[in-house]
C-alpha positions as CSV (number, residue, x, y, z in Angstrom):
1,M,-10.5,-32.3,-5.7
2,L,-13.4,-29.8,-5.8
3,Q,-12.4,-26.6,-7.5
4,A,-14.1,-23.3,-8.3
5,Q,-14.0,-21.8,-11.8
6,S,-13.0,-18.3,-10.5
7,C,-11.8,-16.5,-7.5
8,I,-15.2,-15.2,-6.6
9,S,-17.7,-17.5,-8.2
10,A,-19.3,-18.2,-4.9
11,R,-19.9,-14.7,-3.7
12,T,-23.5,-13.7,-3.2
13,P,-24.6,-10.2,-4.1
14,A,-26.8,-8.1,-1.8
15,N,-28.6,-4.8,-2.0
16,S,-29.2,-4.0,1.7
17,I,-27.3,-3.6,4.9
18,A,-28.6,-5.4,8.0
19,A,-27.3,-5.6,11.6
20,N,-27.4,-8.5,14.0
21,T,-26.4,-9.1,17.6
22,S,-24.6,-12.3,18.7
23,D,-27.9,-14.1,19.1
24,S,-29.0,-13.1,15.5
25,S,-31.6,-10.6,16.7
26,T,-31.8,-7.1,15.3
27,P,-30.3,-4.5,17.6
28,A,-32.6,-2.1,19.3
29,G,-33.2,1.1,17.3
30,W,-31.7,-0.4,14.1
31,T,-33.5,-0.3,10.7
32,D,-32.1,-2.2,7.8
33,F,-31.0,0.0,4.9
34,T,-31.8,-0.8,1.3
35,V,-30.0,0.8,-1.6
36,P,-32.6,3.2,-3.0
37,T,-31.6,3.9,-6.6
38,G,-29.6,2.5,-9.5
39,T,-29.7,-0.2,-12.1
40,D,-27.3,-2.4,-10.2
41,K,-28.0,-2.1,-6.5
42,R,-25.6,-4.9,-5.4
43,I,-23.3,-4.2,-2.5
44,R,-20.1,-5.9,-3.5
45,S,-17.7,-4.4,-1.0
46,G,-16.8,-4.8,2.7
47,A,-17.7,-2.2,5.2
48,A,-15.5,0.3,7.1
49,L,-16.4,1.6,10.6
50,D,-15.4,5.0,11.9
51,P,-16.4,5.2,15.6
52,N,-15.0,8.8,15.7
53,N,-16.9,10.4,12.9
54,P,-18.0,14.0,13.9
55,L,-21.6,12.9,13.2
56,G,-21.3,9.9,15.5
57,P,-20.3,6.2,14.8
58,T,-20.5,5.7,11.0
59,V,-20.3,2.7,8.7
60,Y,-19.4,3.0,5.1
61,F,-19.9,0.7,2.1
62,H,-19.5,0.8,-1.6
63,C,-22.3,-0.1,-4.0
64,N,-22.4,-1.1,-7.7
65,N,-24.9,1.7,-8.4
66,G,-21.8,4.0,-8.4
67,S,-22.2,5.4,-4.9
68,L,-20.4,5.3,-1.5
69,Y,-22.9,5.3,1.4
70,A,-22.4,6.5,5.0
71,L,-24.9,5.1,7.6
72,D,-25.5,5.8,11.2
73,A,-23.8,2.8,12.8
74,N,-26.4,2.7,15.6
75,T,-29.6,3.2,13.6
76,G,-28.9,2.3,10.0
77,A,-30.1,5.8,8.9
78,L,-28.5,7.3,5.9
79,R,-26.0,10.1,6.7
80,W,-24.9,10.8,3.1
81,S,-24.0,9.2,-0.2
82,A,-21.4,10.2,-2.8
83,A,-20.8,9.4,-6.4
84,T,-17.7,7.2,-7.1
85,G,-18.0,6.3,-10.8
86,N,-18.4,2.6,-9.8
87,A,-21.7,2.0,-11.7
88,G,-21.9,-1.7,-12.5
89,G,-18.7,-2.5,-10.5
90,P,-15.4,-3.6,-12.0
91,P,-15.8,-5.3,-15.4
92,V,-16.4,-9.0,-15.6
93,D,-13.5,-11.1,-16.9
94,A,-15.1,-14.3,-18.3
95,T,-11.9,-16.3,-17.8
96,W,-10.4,-15.1,-14.5
97,D,-12.9,-12.9,-12.6
98,T,-16.5,-13.7,-13.3
99,Q,-18.0,-12.0,-10.3
100,P,-15.7,-9.1,-9.4
101,V,-16.2,-7.2,-6.1
102,S,-16.0,-3.5,-5.5
103,S,-13.2,-1.9,-3.6
104,S,-14.0,-1.5,0.1
105,P,-13.7,2.0,1.7
106,V,-11.0,2.8,4.2
107,V,-10.7,5.6,6.7
108,D,-7.5,7.4,7.8
109,S,-6.6,8.7,11.2
110,S,-8.2,12.1,10.5
111,G,-11.5,10.4,9.4
112,V,-11.1,11.0,5.6
113,V,-12.7,8.2,3.6
114,Y,-10.9,6.7,0.6
115,V,-12.2,4.3,-2.0
116,G,-11.1,2.8,-5.3
117,S,-13.4,2.7,-8.3
118,A,-14.2,0.7,-11.4
119,D,-13.5,3.9,-13.3
120,G,-9.8,3.6,-12.5
121,S,-9.7,6.4,-9.9
122,V,-9.2,6.8,-6.1
123,Y,-11.6,9.1,-4.3
124,A,-11.3,11.0,-1.0
125,F,-14.5,12.2,0.8
126,N,-15.3,14.5,3.8
127,P,-16.6,12.3,6.6
128,S,-19.1,14.8,7.8
129,T,-20.7,15.9,4.5
130,G,-19.7,13.3,1.9
131,A,-18.2,16.1,-0.3
132,Q,-15.5,14.9,-2.6
133,I,-12.1,16.2,-1.5
134,W,-10.2,15.0,-4.5
135,R,-10.1,12.4,-7.2
136,V,-6.9,10.8,-8.6
137,V,-7.1,9.1,-12.0
138,L,-4.5,6.3,-11.9
139,N,-3.9,6.0,-15.7
140,S,-5.0,8.9,-17.8
141,A,-4.5,6.9,-21.0
142,A,-6.6,3.9,-20.1
143,V,-9.0,2.7,-17.4
144,E,-7.4,0.4,-14.8
145,P,-10.3,-0.8,-12.6
146,V,-9.7,-0.9,-8.9
147,E,-11.2,-4.0,-7.2
148,A,-8.7,-4.4,-4.3
149,T,-9.0,-2.3,-1.2
150,I,-6.6,0.5,-0.5
151,A,-3.9,0.0,2.2
152,I,-2.7,3.0,4.2
153,G,1.0,3.2,5.0
154,Q,3.5,5.4,6.8
155,N,2.7,9.1,6.7
156,G,-0.7,8.3,5.3
157,I,0.5,7.3,1.9
158,L,-2.2,5.2,0.0
159,Y,-1.2,2.0,-1.8
160,V,-3.6,0.5,-4.3
161,G,-3.4,-2.2,-7.0
162,T,-5.4,-2.3,-10.2
163,R,-7.1,-5.0,-12.2
164,V,-6.2,-5.8,-15.8
165,H,-9.1,-4.6,-17.9
166,P,-10.5,-7.6,-19.8
167,V,-10.9,-5.6,-23.0
168,T,-7.9,-3.4,-23.3
169,L,-5.6,-5.8,-21.2
170,I,-4.2,-2.7,-19.5
171,G,-3.7,-2.7,-15.7
172,G,-2.1,-4.9,-13.1
173,A,-0.2,-2.0,-11.5
174,M,0.6,-0.8,-8.0
175,Y,0.3,2.9,-7.2
176,A,1.3,5.1,-4.3
177,I,-0.7,8.2,-3.7
178,N,0.0,11.2,-1.5
179,P,-3.3,12.2,0.1
180,V,-2.1,15.6,1.0
181,T,-1.1,16.7,-2.5
182,H,-3.4,14.1,-4.1
183,T,-0.7,13.1,-6.6
184,K,0.8,9.8,-7.6
185,V,4.1,9.2,-5.9
186,W,5.1,6.2,-8.0
187,S,3.7,3.3,-9.9
188,Q,4.9,-0.2,-10.7
189,V,3.3,-2.0,-13.7
190,V,3.2,-5.8,-13.8
191,G,0.3,-6.6,-16.0
192,G,-0.6,-10.3,-16.1
193,N,-3.9,-12.2,-16.4
194,A,-6.1,-10.4,-13.9
195,G,-3.7,-8.1,-12.1
196,Y,-4.3,-7.2,-8.4
197,V,-7.6,-8.7,-7.1
198,A,-6.3,-9.0,-3.4
199,S,-5.2,-6.0,-1.4
200,P,-1.6,-5.2,-0.3
201,V,-0.5,-5.4,3.3
202,L,2.4,-3.6,5.1
203,D,4.8,-4.7,7.7
204,Q,6.1,-2.7,10.6
205,A,9.0,-1.3,8.6
206,G,6.6,0.0,6.0
207,F,7.4,-2.5,3.2
208,I,4.5,-3.3,0.9
209,Y,3.5,-6.9,0.1
210,A,1.5,-7.0,-3.1
211,P,-0.2,-10.3,-3.9
212,H,-0.5,-10.5,-7.7
213,F,-3.2,-12.8,-9.2
214,D,-0.5,-14.7,-11.1
215,K,0.8,-16.6,-8.0
216,T,3.3,-14.1,-7.0
217,V,3.9,-11.9,-3.9
218,R,6.2,-8.9,-4.3
219,K,7.9,-6.9,-1.5
220,L,8.0,-3.3,-2.6
221,N,10.0,-0.4,-1.3
222,P,7.5,2.2,0.0
223,A,9.8,5.1,-1.2
224,D,9.8,4.3,-4.9
225,G,7.9,1.1,-5.5
226,T,10.9,-0.9,-6.6
227,T,10.8,-4.7,-6.0
228,V,12.9,-5.7,-3.1
229,Q,12.0,-9.4,-3.1
230,T,9.7,-11.8,-4.9
231,W,8.0,-15.1,-3.9
232,S,6.7,-16.7,-7.0
233,D,5.0,-19.8,-8.2
234,L,2.7,-20.3,-5.2
235,G,0.2,-23.2,-5.4
236,G,-2.6,-21.3,-7.1
237,K,-4.0,-17.9,-8.0
238,L,-3.9,-15.1,-5.4
239,C,-7.4,-13.8,-4.6
240,Q,-6.9,-13.5,-0.9
241,T,-5.5,-10.5,1.0
242,P,-2.7,-11.9,3.3
243,S,-2.1,-11.3,7.0
244,I,1.2,-10.9,8.8
245,N,2.0,-12.2,12.2
246,Q,4.4,-10.6,14.7
247,N,7.2,-13.1,13.9
248,G,7.2,-12.1,10.2
249,L,5.2,-14.8,8.6
250,L,2.9,-13.7,5.8
251,I,-0.1,-16.1,5.7
252,I,-2.0,-16.3,2.4
253,G,-4.5,-18.6,0.7
254,T,-4.3,-19.7,-3.0
255,S,-7.1,-20.7,-5.4
256,A,-6.7,-23.5,-8.0
257,F,-8.1,-23.1,-11.5
258,P,-8.9,-26.2,-13.5
259,G,-6.4,-27.1,-16.1
260,H,-3.6,-25.1,-14.7
261,L,-1.9,-27.7,-12.5
262,E,-2.6,-25.6,-9.4
263,V,-3.6,-26.5,-5.8
264,N,-5.7,-24.9,-3.1
265,E,-3.5,-24.2,-0.2
266,V,-2.6,-21.9,2.7
267,A,1.0,-20.8,2.5
268,A,3.4,-19.0,4.9
269,I,6.1,-16.7,3.5
270,K,9.0,-15.8,5.7
271,I,9.3,-12.1,5.0
272,S,12.2,-11.7,7.3
273,D,14.5,-13.9,5.2
274,P,16.1,-11.8,2.4
275,N,17.1,-15.0,0.6
276,S,13.8,-16.8,0.5
277,S,11.8,-17.0,-2.7
278,V,9.3,-19.9,-2.0
279,P,6.9,-20.5,0.8
280,Y,8.2,-21.4,4.3
281,W,5.5,-24.0,4.6
282,E,2.3,-25.0,2.8
283,L,-1.0,-26.5,4.0
284,T,-3.2,-28.3,1.5
285,Q,-5.4,-30.5,3.6
286,V,-7.2,-30.3,6.9
287,G,-8.4,-33.5,8.6
288,G,-7.6,-35.4,5.5
289,L,-9.8,-33.2,3.3
290,D,-8.5,-31.0,0.5
291,L,-8.9,-27.3,0.8
292,G,-11.2,-25.2,-1.4
293,N,-10.5,-21.8,-2.9
294,T,-9.8,-19.1,-0.3
295,L,-11.1,-15.6,-0.4
296,G,-11.4,-13.7,2.9
297,S,-8.2,-12.7,4.7
298,P,-6.8,-15.0,7.3
299,A,-7.7,-13.9,10.8
300,I,-4.8,-14.1,13.3
301,I,-6.0,-13.5,16.9
302,C,-4.0,-11.9,19.7
303,T,-2.5,-15.0,21.3
304,S,1.2,-15.8,21.6
305,S,0.6,-19.0,19.6
306,G,-0.9,-16.9,16.8
307,T,-4.1,-18.9,16.4
308,T,-5.3,-18.3,12.8
309,Y,-8.6,-18.9,11.1
310,V,-9.2,-19.4,7.4
311,A,-12.4,-20.1,5.5
312,D,-12.7,-21.8,2.1
313,M,-15.4,-21.9,-0.6
314,L,-16.3,-25.5,0.3
315,G,-17.8,-24.2,3.5
316,K,-15.0,-25.2,5.8
317,V,-13.5,-23.0,8.5
318,F,-10.2,-24.3,9.9
319,R,-7.6,-23.1,12.3
320,F,-3.9,-23.5,13.0
321,D,-1.2,-21.8,15.1
322,S,1.1,-19.5,13.1
323,G,3.5,-18.9,16.0
324,G,2.9,-15.2,16.6
325,T,0.2,-12.8,17.3
326,M,-1.2,-10.4,14.6
327,M,1.4,-7.8,13.6
328,A,0.7,-4.5,15.3
329,A,2.4,-1.2,14.6
330,G,2.5,2.4,15.6
331,W,1.0,3.5,12.3
332,P,-1.8,2.1,10.1
333,T,-1.5,-1.3,8.5
334,F,-4.3,-3.0,6.5
335,Q,-6.2,-6.0,7.8
336,C,-4.5,-6.0,11.2
337,G,-6.5,-5.9,14.5
338,N,-8.8,-2.9,14.4
339,R,-7.9,-2.3,10.8
340,R,-10.3,-5.1,9.9
341,A,-13.0,-2.4,10.5
342,G,-11.2,-0.2,8.0
343,K,-10.5,2.4,10.6
344,S,-6.9,3.8,10.6
345,I,-6.4,4.3,14.3
346,T,-3.0,4.1,15.9
347,Y,-2.7,1.0,18.0
348,P,-2.6,1.6,21.8
349,S,0.7,0.9,23.4
350,A,1.3,-1.4,26.3
351,I,4.3,-1.9,28.6
352,A,5.7,-5.1,30.0
353,E,8.8,-6.4,31.8
354,L,11.5,-8.1,29.8
355,P,11.9,-11.0,32.3
356,P,15.2,-12.5,33.5
357,F,16.0,-16.2,33.3
358,T,14.4,-18.5,35.9
359,T,15.1,-17.3,39.5
360,G,17.4,-14.6,38.1
361,D,17.8,-11.1,39.5
362,S,16.2,-8.7,37.0
363,A,18.7,-6.0,38.0
364,Y,21.3,-7.9,36.0
365,T,19.3,-7.9,32.8
366,A,20.9,-6.0,29.9
367,V,19.0,-5.3,26.6
368,S,20.9,-4.1,23.6
369,R,18.9,-4.1,20.3
370,L,15.6,-4.7,18.6
371,D,14.7,-6.1,15.2
372,V,11.9,-5.0,12.9
373,F,9.5,-7.5,14.5
374,G,10.1,-6.3,18.1
375,R,12.3,-9.2,19.2
376,A,15.1,-8.1,21.5
377,V,18.5,-9.4,22.5
378,G,21.0,-8.8,25.3
379,Q,22.1,-10.7,28.4
380,S,20.4,-11.9,31.5
381,Y,21.1,-13.8,34.7
382,G,19.6,-17.0,36.2
383,Y,19.0,-20.6,35.2
384,Y,19.4,-19.9,31.5
385,D,18.9,-23.5,30.3
386,G,16.3,-24.6,32.8
387,P,13.6,-24.9,30.1
388,C,16.0,-27.2,28.2
389,G,16.2,-29.7,31.2
390,Y,19.5,-28.4,32.6
391,Q,20.4,-26.4,35.7
392,D,23.2,-24.1,34.7
393,N,23.1,-20.8,36.5
394,G,24.8,-17.5,35.5
395,Y,25.0,-14.9,32.8
396,A,24.1,-15.9,29.2
397,A,22.9,-14.3,26.0
398,A,19.2,-13.6,26.0
399,L,16.4,-13.5,23.4
400,W,13.0,-12.0,24.1
401,V,10.1,-12.8,21.8
402,N,6.5,-11.9,22.7
403,N,7.8,-10.7,26.1
404,G,9.1,-14.2,27.0
405,I,12.8,-15.0,27.5
406,S,14.9,-17.8,26.0
407,V,18.5,-18.3,24.8
408,P,19.4,-17.7,21.1
409,G,19.4,-20.9,19.2
410,G,16.9,-22.6,21.6
411,C,18.0,-25.7,23.4
412,S,20.8,-26.7,21.0
413,A,23.8,-27.1,23.3
414,S,22.3,-24.4,25.5
415,Y,24.5,-25.5,28.5
416,Y,27.5,-24.0,26.6
417,L,26.1,-20.5,26.6
418,G,27.4,-19.3,30.0
419,N,28.9,-15.8,29.7
420,T,27.8,-15.2,26.2
421,Y,26.3,-11.8,25.2
422,A,24.0,-11.1,22.3
423,T,24.5,-7.6,20.9
424,A,22.1,-7.5,17.9
425,L,19.8,-9.5,15.6
426,S,18.5,-9.1,12.1
427,G,15.0,-9.5,10.9
428,A,16.0,-12.8,9.3
429,G,16.7,-14.1,12.8
430,D,20.5,-14.1,12.8
431,V,21.8,-13.2,16.3
432,V,25.3,-11.8,16.9
433,G,27.4,-11.2,20.0
434,Y,30.5,-12.4,21.7
435,Y,31.9,-15.0,24.2
436,S,34.9,-13.6,26.1
437,T,37.0,-12.1,23.3
438,R,35.5,-14.2,20.4
439,A,32.9,-12.8,18.0
440,I,30.1,-15.2,17.5
441,V,26.8,-15.7,15.6
442,W,23.7,-17.8,16.0
443,P,22.6,-18.5,12.4
444,D,18.8,-18.1,12.4
445,G,19.1,-18.1,16.2
446,A,15.8,-16.2,16.8
447,N,13.8,-18.8,14.9
448,S,15.4,-22.2,15.1
449,S,17.6,-24.5,17.2
450,T,21.1,-23.6,16.2
451,F,24.3,-23.5,18.2
452,F,26.5,-20.4,17.9
453,T,29.6,-20.5,15.7
454,D,32.8,-18.4,15.9
455,L,33.2,-15.6,13.4
456,T,36.8,-16.0,12.0
457,P,38.8,-12.8,12.6
458,P,41.2,-11.4,10.0
459,S,44.7,-12.8,10.1
460,G,46.9,-11.3,12.9
461,F,44.0,-10.4,15.2
462,T,44.2,-11.6,18.8
463,S,40.5,-10.9,19.6
464,S,37.2,-9.8,18.1
465,I,33.7,-8.7,19.2
466,A,30.6,-8.6,17.0
467,M,28.5,-5.5,17.6
468,D,25.7,-5.2,15.0
469,I,24.2,-6.9,11.9
470,N,22.1,-5.3,9.1
471,S,19.3,-6.7,7.0
472,S,21.7,-8.2,4.4
473,G,23.5,-10.2,7.1
474,T,26.6,-8.1,7.2
475,I,28.1,-8.1,10.7
476,V,30.3,-5.3,12.0
477,G,32.5,-5.4,15.1
478,Y,36.1,-4.7,16.1
479,G,39.2,-6.6,16.9
480,N,42.7,-6.1,18.3
481,T,46.0,-6.4,16.7
482,A,49.4,-5.9,18.3
483,S,49.2,-2.2,17.6
484,A,45.6,-1.1,17.0
485,T,41.9,-1.7,17.5
486,D,40.4,-1.9,14.0
487,V,36.9,-2.3,12.5
488,V,36.1,-5.8,11.3
489,K,33.3,-6.8,8.9
490,W,32.0,-10.2,8.2
491,T,29.8,-10.7,5.0
492,K,27.2,-13.4,4.7
493,S,27.5,-16.0,2.0
494,G,24.5,-18.4,2.0
495,N,24.0,-19.5,5.6
496,A,27.6,-18.8,6.7
497,W,29.9,-15.9,7.1
498,N,33.2,-15.3,5.3
499,T,36.4,-14.6,7.2
500,G,36.4,-11.2,8.7
501,V,37.9,-8.3,6.7
502,D,40.1,-5.7,8.4
503,F,38.2,-2.5,7.6
504,G,40.9,-0.2,8.9
505,T,41.0,2.3,11.7
506,T,41.3,6.0,12.4
507,P,44.6,7.9,12.8
508,G,44.5,7.3,16.6
509,N,44.6,3.5,16.0
510,W,41.5,2.9,18.0
511,T,38.0,2.5,16.3
512,V,35.0,0.8,17.9
513,P,31.9,0.6,15.8
514,T,28.5,0.1,17.5
515,S,26.1,0.1,14.5
516,I,25.8,-0.7,10.8
517,S,23.0,0.5,8.7
518,D,21.4,-1.4,5.8
519,G,23.2,1.0,3.4
520,G,26.6,0.3,5.0
521,H,27.0,3.4,7.2
522,L,28.9,2.8,10.4
523,A,28.7,4.7,13.7
524,G,30.7,4.4,16.9
525,R,33.6,5.8,18.7
526,A,37.2,6.4,17.6
527,K,40.4,8.3,18.3
528,F,41.4,10.6,15.5
529,V,44.7,11.7,17.1
530,S,47.2,9.4,18.7
531,G,46.6,9.6,22.5
532,G,43.6,11.9,21.9
533,Q,40.0,11.8,23.3
534,P,37.5,9.4,21.6
535,H,35.0,11.1,19.3
536,A,31.8,9.8,17.7
537,F,32.4,8.9,14.1
538,L,30.3,8.2,10.9
539,F,31.7,6.0,8.2
540,D,30.5,6.9,4.7
541,P,30.4,3.8,2.5
542,L,30.4,6.0,-0.7
543,N,33.7,7.6,-0.1
544,G,35.2,5.2,2.5
545,I,35.9,8.0,5.0
546,F,35.6,7.9,8.8
547,N,34.2,11.3,9.6
548,D,35.0,12.8,13.0
549,L,31.6,14.1,14.2
550,G,33.3,16.2,16.9
551,T,31.6,17.6,20.0
552,F,29.4,20.4,21.2
553,G,32.6,22.2,22.5
554,G,33.8,19.5,24.9
555,S,36.4,16.8,24.6
556,Q,34.5,13.5,24.0
557,S,31.5,12.1,22.1
558,W,30.0,8.8,21.2
559,G,28.0,7.6,18.2
560,W,25.6,4.8,19.2
561,Q,23.4,4.0,16.2
562,V,23.0,5.0,12.6
563,N,20.0,4.8,10.2
564,D,20.2,5.6,6.5
565,A,17.0,7.7,6.6
566,S,17.3,9.4,9.9
567,G,21.0,9.8,10.7
568,T,23.2,9.2,13.7
569,V,22.5,9.4,17.4
570,G,24.7,9.4,20.4
571,W,26.1,12.0,22.9
572,A,28.6,14.8,22.9
573,Q,30.1,16.9,25.6
574,T,29.5,20.6,25.9
575,T,32.1,23.2,26.7
576,Q,31.1,22.7,30.4
577,G,31.6,19.0,30.1
578,Y,27.9,18.0,30.2
579,H,26.7,15.1,28.0
580,R,24.1,16.1,25.5
581,A,22.2,13.7,23.2
582,F,22.3,14.4,19.5
583,L,20.5,13.4,16.3
584,I,22.6,14.4,13.3
585,P,21.3,13.9,9.7
586,I,23.0,11.3,7.6
587,D,24.5,13.8,5.2
588,C,26.1,15.9,7.9
589,T,29.6,15.2,9.1
590,T,30.2,17.4,12.2
591,L,28.5,18.5,15.4
592,N,30.9,21.4,15.7
593,G,29.0,24.7,15.5
594,H,25.7,22.9,15.0
595,P,23.7,23.2,18.3
596,E,20.5,22.4,16.3
597,Y,21.5,18.8,16.3
598,E,21.3,18.7,20.1
599,V,18.3,16.9,21.6
600,P,16.4,19.5,23.7
601,A,15.8,19.1,27.5
602,L,12.9,17.3,29.0
603,P,9.8,19.3,29.7
604,G,10.1,21.5,32.8
605,V,13.9,21.5,32.9
606,S,15.2,25.1,33.4
607,R,18.7,24.4,34.8
608,L,21.7,24.0,32.6
609,D,23.7,21.3,34.4
610,W,21.8,18.3,33.1
611,Y,23.0,15.3,31.1
612,S,21.4,13.3,28.3
613,E,22.5,10.5,25.9
614,A,20.7,9.0,22.8
615,Y,21.1,5.3,22.2
616,G,18.6,4.3,19.4
617,V,17.1,5.7,16.2
618,N,14.6,4.3,13.7
619,G,13.8,5.1,10.1
620,L,11.0,7.5,11.1
621,N,13.5,10.1,12.6
622,Q,12.6,9.1,16.1
623,A,15.4,8.9,18.7
624,V,15.4,7.4,22.2
625,G,17.7,7.6,25.2
626,R,17.9,9.1,28.7
627,A,18.0,12.6,30.0
628,Q,18.0,14.2,33.5
629,N,15.0,16.0,34.7
630,Q,14.8,19.1,36.9
631,S,15.8,17.0,39.9
632,L,18.7,15.5,37.9
633,A,17.0,12.0,37.9
634,Y,17.4,10.2,34.6
635,R,14.2,9.5,32.6
636,A,13.7,7.6,29.3
637,F,12.9,9.9,26.4
638,L,11.5,9.8,22.9
639,Y,12.4,12.6,20.5
640,K,11.4,13.5,16.9
641,P,12.6,16.9,15.5
642,G,9.8,19.3,14.9
643,N,7.2,17.1,16.6
644,G,6.6,18.8,19.8
645,G,10.0,18.4,21.5
646,V,11.2,15.6,23.9
647,I,8.7,13.2,25.4
648,D,9.3,11.7,28.9
649,L,8.2,8.1,28.3
650,N,6.9,7.9,31.8
651,T,4.1,10.1,30.8
652,I,2.9,8.5,27.6
653,T,-0.7,7.3,27.5
654,L,-1.0,3.5,27.3
655,D,-3.9,1.2,26.5
656,G,-6.6,1.9,29.1
657,G,-5.6,5.5,29.6
658,Q,-2.9,4.9,32.1
659,T,0.8,5.9,32.0
660,P,3.9,3.9,32.9
661,A,4.2,6.1,36.0
662,S,0.7,5.5,37.1
663,L,1.3,1.7,36.8
664,G,4.3,1.9,39.1
665,W,7.0,2.1,36.5
666,T,10.0,4.5,36.5
667,L,11.6,4.4,33.1
668,T,15.2,5.7,33.3
669,Q,16.7,4.8,29.9
670,A,15.4,3.9,26.5
671,Q,17.9,1.8,24.6
672,A,16.4,1.0,21.2
673,I,13.4,1.7,19.0
674,N,12.2,0.1,15.7
675,D,10.0,1.4,12.9
676,G,7.0,-0.2,14.4
677,G,7.2,1.9,17.5
678,V,8.6,-0.8,19.8
679,I,10.9,0.6,22.5
680,V,13.1,-1.3,25.0
681,G,15.1,0.1,27.9
682,Y,15.8,0.1,31.6
683,G,14.0,1.2,34.7
684,S,12.1,-0.1,37.7
685,I,8.7,-1.4,38.7
686,S,7.6,-0.8,42.2
687,G,11.3,-0.1,43.1
688,R,12.7,-3.3,41.5
689,N,15.3,-2.7,38.7
690,T,14.5,-4.4,35.5
691,A,14.3,-4.1,31.7
692,W,11.1,-3.2,29.9
693,I,9.4,-3.1,26.5
694,I,6.8,-0.7,25.2
695,Y,5.0,-2.1,22.2
696,P,1.9,-1.5,20.0
697,K,-0.8,-3.8,21.4
698,C,-2.4,-6.3,19.1
699,Q,-6.3,-6.0,19.0
700,D,-8.7,-8.7,17.9
């Protein structure tokens, strides 16, 4: 097997920037730019493109002479240069990193340019003038060189990894930086041989995947940098920035070093599985030939099969299907779609129908929940097992992936699925629901061919229904005894679920949960007085109390979903009996006397006799549901407190500048939303009732 001595021994330095068209000719009006000054004029970084710079389209690159350069992207003329303390580039490590690169610049949604430096700092620059806005020194006690490129996460937070300095042996840490206050939010020190050479990436929920040189990928909590999960002992050293596909596979290449019993490979990590610690699959040969070291990030194109291209240092480019398109999101992620240009622009949204089963009537489609990757579940009508070679017609549980429909668990005994209903799914792919009065689960049903199994109810229960599942695999539902309707919880053990536990009920002996959060909060509807009206409730796992959320002065309310970060959504009656959607913070336990938790009216509504309900909430404080307009017609809405009020989803701008309304859609209800900005709901297209999905559109 041919192996390279270091991650970057084959990289060729340059000291000029040239442009070429697809036929290798120089574009009209372009003049190649040559670095004018400095002892080391090598350009050892990638380029970032900002098409929206106030001065016009601008390309940025980082040079080993210690400067960041901004060029006119059309002519190659210098706009400005700025000092970055990067003279000579990151220090050479004779053992692990013989030809280090310089950190590539990135651009946020406002146009501010960020870059890491060999001097152990992160810099921010004005895009129009090149003036330094701020500089953050990552370690004031010792220099931790920055070679990896910065990733931009939720709310603009910057994530950057550092190299281990070859002299002091200090470094190998991940840092989070607030660009508004230009302060460090947290740091996580790992150390190791070389530290972080490759850049971190982020998934749609905001989790950070940090590829450490020493054959380990860590999943970090964006709030505090703590390690959530670790995949260790990959085939070789990690010098390649990974990519993530829409189905939650992280694709990364490894580089073997002689004498270390390592192998060059491309590995896939199943980030949705909280119990995984090793690669999901590994590829070590193509066409019978061993792979070489891999450096550049895998390129996943926007096809449903997830066609992926990887280049190695032996001069081979190979491709394979990863099973899902490049992960897109409603906020900046690194190395995804247009992020390859380094520009932090929100992905444009697209709308599509969630189709029914073959020959089915779309009016009978019901969609219930989403997972973090934008997969949805519910129920549909038609020939549900037609693709499996059968001809069974009727209602059955439905799974939508990449806007296509199937049954959970694939074709494994699919003909038994008549009258099943899928209520929720986890990122790991477990799907829950019910069949008649039996709670059921499809283990890994979103990813593999598995038949559903019954969830065993507690002793003495005559029926049970599964309503929701959280990221740890805990399922919540309800069941009936001879005298009450109680909450039931099933905990996951390995790949199976334990017998359900009777979680109790409220004083009215009727409690129906609809949602469980990752932290164990429950939301739903319950009676707190025997024979009384049902009210929304919030169960607090810290004190074990079912809190009666009350109403806005009326008699009834309903809690639909709870999120640990954002709170609980649902609807509550006013004194006049109108339903009003609410979003109540997680630490608040009553709606009574708190009109500020009411979701405002749609734009243009002046009357008072309108109804609204909220059904979904994500971790970014965004709620969705339905509300009546001035004509009392229901319209799907999106709401975030303090962010300009309620938005009628029929009016949002989609890819191409159109709106759902201009495309013939009438969106009447939004049912769920995830952290990636994917929304599902109900409405009609050209007068035909159906379910729909709005999603960030992948871009090649």
